[in-house]
Each structure stands twice: as C-alpha cells, then as structure tokens.
C-alpha positions as CSV (number, residue, x, y, z in Angstrom):
1,M,136.5,66.4,34.0
2,A,133.5,65.5,36.0
3,D,130.6,64.1,34.0
4,G,126.9,64.7,34.3
5,K,126.4,61.8,36.3
6,F,129.3,62.5,38.8
7,K,128.2,66.3,39.1
8,Q,124.6,65.4,40.0
9,E,125.7,62.7,42.7
10,F,128.2,65.3,44.0
11,L,125.4,67.8,44.2
12,E,122.6,65.8,45.6
13,T,124.8,64.1,48.2
14,H,125.8,67.7,49.5
15,N,122.2,68.6,49.6
16,K,121.1,65.5,51.3
17,Y,123.6,66.0,54.3
18,R,123.0,69.8,54.2
19,E,119.2,69.1,54.7
20,K,120.2,66.9,57.7
21,H,121.8,69.8,59.1
22,N,119.0,72.4,58.2
23,A,121.3,74.1,55.9
24,P,119.6,75.2,52.4
25,P,120.7,73.3,49.2
26,L,123.7,74.4,47.2
27,T,123.3,75.2,43.5
28,F,126.2,74.8,40.9
29,S,128.1,77.8,39.7
30,N,129.5,77.9,36.3
31,E,132.4,80.0,37.5
32,L,133.3,77.6,40.7
33,N,132.9,74.5,38.3
34,S,135.7,76.0,36.0
35,S,137.7,77.0,38.7
36,A,137.7,73.7,40.7
37,Q,138.4,72.1,37.3
38,R,141.5,73.9,36.8
39,W,142.6,73.1,40.2
40,A,142.0,69.5,39.7
41,D,143.8,69.3,36.8
42,E,146.8,71.2,38.5
43,L,146.7,68.6,41.1
44,L,146.9,65.8,38.8
45,S,150.0,67.5,37.2
46,L,151.7,68.1,40.6
47,G,150.8,64.7,41.6
48,R,150.0,65.7,45.3
49,L,147.0,67.1,47.2
50,Q,147.1,70.5,48.5
51,H,144.7,73.4,48.5
52,S,144.8,76.3,45.9
53,K,145.0,80.0,46.8
54,T,141.3,80.6,46.3
55,S,139.2,82.9,48.5
56,D,136.4,80.4,48.2
57,G,135.9,77.4,50.4
58,E,137.4,74.3,49.1
59,N,137.8,70.7,49.8
60,V,140.1,68.5,48.2
61,F,140.1,64.5,47.8
62,T,142.3,61.8,46.1
63,M,142.1,58.2,45.6
64,Y,144.8,55.9,44.3
65,G,144.2,52.6,42.8
66,S,144.9,50.1,39.9
67,A,144.2,51.1,36.1
68,G,140.7,51.9,35.6
69,I,140.0,53.6,39.0
70,T,136.4,54.8,39.5
71,L,134.7,57.1,41.9
72,T,131.4,58.6,42.2
73,G,130.3,62.1,43.3
74,K,128.7,60.6,46.4
75,E,131.8,58.7,47.4
76,A,133.7,61.9,47.5
77,V,131.3,63.9,49.5
78,D,130.8,60.8,51.8
79,S,134.4,61.0,52.7
80,W,134.4,64.6,53.7
81,Y,131.1,64.3,55.7
82,G,132.5,61.1,57.5
83,E,134.6,63.5,59.5
84,V,131.2,64.5,61.5
85,K,132.0,61.5,64.0
86,D,134.8,63.8,65.2
87,Y,133.2,67.1,65.4
88,K,133.0,68.5,69.0
89,W,129.5,69.8,69.2
90,S,130.2,71.1,72.8
91,S,133.2,73.3,71.4
92,P,132.1,74.5,68.0
93,G,135.0,75.7,65.7
94,F,137.6,74.6,63.3
95,A,139.7,71.3,63.3
96,G,142.0,69.9,60.9
97,N,140.0,66.6,61.4
98,T,136.7,68.0,60.6
99,G,136.9,70.9,58.2
100,H,136.0,69.1,55.3
101,F,132.7,68.2,57.1
102,T,132.0,71.6,58.3
103,Q,132.5,73.0,54.8
104,V,130.0,70.5,53.3
105,V,127.3,71.8,55.8
106,W,128.4,75.2,56.3
107,K,124.8,77.2,56.3
108,D,125.8,80.3,54.7
109,S,127.5,78.7,51.7
110,T,125.0,78.8,48.6
111,Q,127.0,77.8,45.7
112,L,129.0,74.8,44.6
113,G,131.7,73.9,41.8
114,V,133.4,70.5,41.3
115,G,136.4,69.5,39.2
116,V,137.6,66.1,38.6
117,A,140.9,65.1,37.1
118,T,142.2,61.5,36.7
119,D,145.0,59.6,35.0
120,G,143.3,56.1,35.4
121,K,145.3,55.4,38.4
122,K,144.7,58.3,40.8
123,V,142.0,60.7,40.8
124,Y,141.7,64.1,42.4
125,V,138.3,65.8,43.5
126,V,138.0,69.5,44.1
127,G,134.8,71.1,45.5
128,Q,134.9,74.8,45.9
129,Y,132.1,76.8,47.9
130,R,130.8,80.3,48.0
131,P,130.8,82.2,50.3
132,A,133.5,80.3,52.0
133,G,132.7,78.5,55.2
134,N,135.0,77.5,58.1
135,M,135.3,81.1,59.4
136,N,137.0,80.8,62.4
137,T,135.1,82.0,65.3
138,R,132.9,80.1,67.8
139,E,130.0,82.4,66.7
140,H,130.2,81.5,62.9
141,F,130.4,77.7,63.7
142,E,127.5,78.0,66.1
143,K,125.5,79.8,63.4
144,N,126.6,77.6,60.3
145,V,127.2,74.0,61.5
146,L,124.1,72.9,63.1
147,P,123.6,69.6,64.7
148,P,121.8,67.0,62.5
149,A,118.1,67.1,62.8
C-alpha cells in the first residue's frame, strides 16, 4: 500500500508535469485510490503487468530487484513521463510507446488514484485517472496533450 510520502510525491510529480503542459492539477480521489490499490494487489498476486478492466484511465508500472527494493512516487511518474521523447507533436494521437505520458498530462483528467503492492523483490504501481484520457481521435489529443510551455 502506498504510504503518505509515496502518495504525495506521486501527486506532486504528476502536477509538476501537468503544469509544464498547461493542464490543471489533479486531486486524489478516495474511490480511485481504493480501486488502484485493489488492482496493484491483484497484479502482485498474478506476478505480471497488465491493465484492469476499468473504464477510468490507467497507468501501470513494475520494478524488480533484490530484497528490499524501494521506489518513490516520483520515480514511477518519471518513467511514464519519459515517453514524451517519443510523442509525435506533428501527428497527435495514441501510440503504445507514449500512452503513459499522454495520460499523465491529459488536460481533461481531474482526479487521480494510486495503489502500490510489493513483496520486497518486485513492486507494482497503478495510477488511475478520471475522466479517462487517451480518447483516440486527433481532436481529443490536440485539445488534451499540449506541448510543453
């Protein structure tokens, strides 16, 4: 389960990137936090990374390491945002290699939830967003994924 420090870093890092792309800040939703935590726990039990069947937006992340692995909220969001380097600003739209980034900065998303599950050797992080981003039309992407200021 995400502790207070992880959650705060997770939210602050999202909002730092969103500000850079002229998107309003996200706020935590208790409902999304609970849903994201349930899915993170499920991923740990499954032992593999996959998306849930939520109608909300969702980013998933995993890291493996030796016993005592630690991960910050900032590191998880940074990994998703790092996809910005591959986003085709001249041809807005969804791509598998940039979908985490576009969800992080999706302008119309207003609420965020986070869940973390670990067994000490692997960790799963789930971010859920409402309303969902990545609506697959050029117009939606032009309106919601703005170039960095």
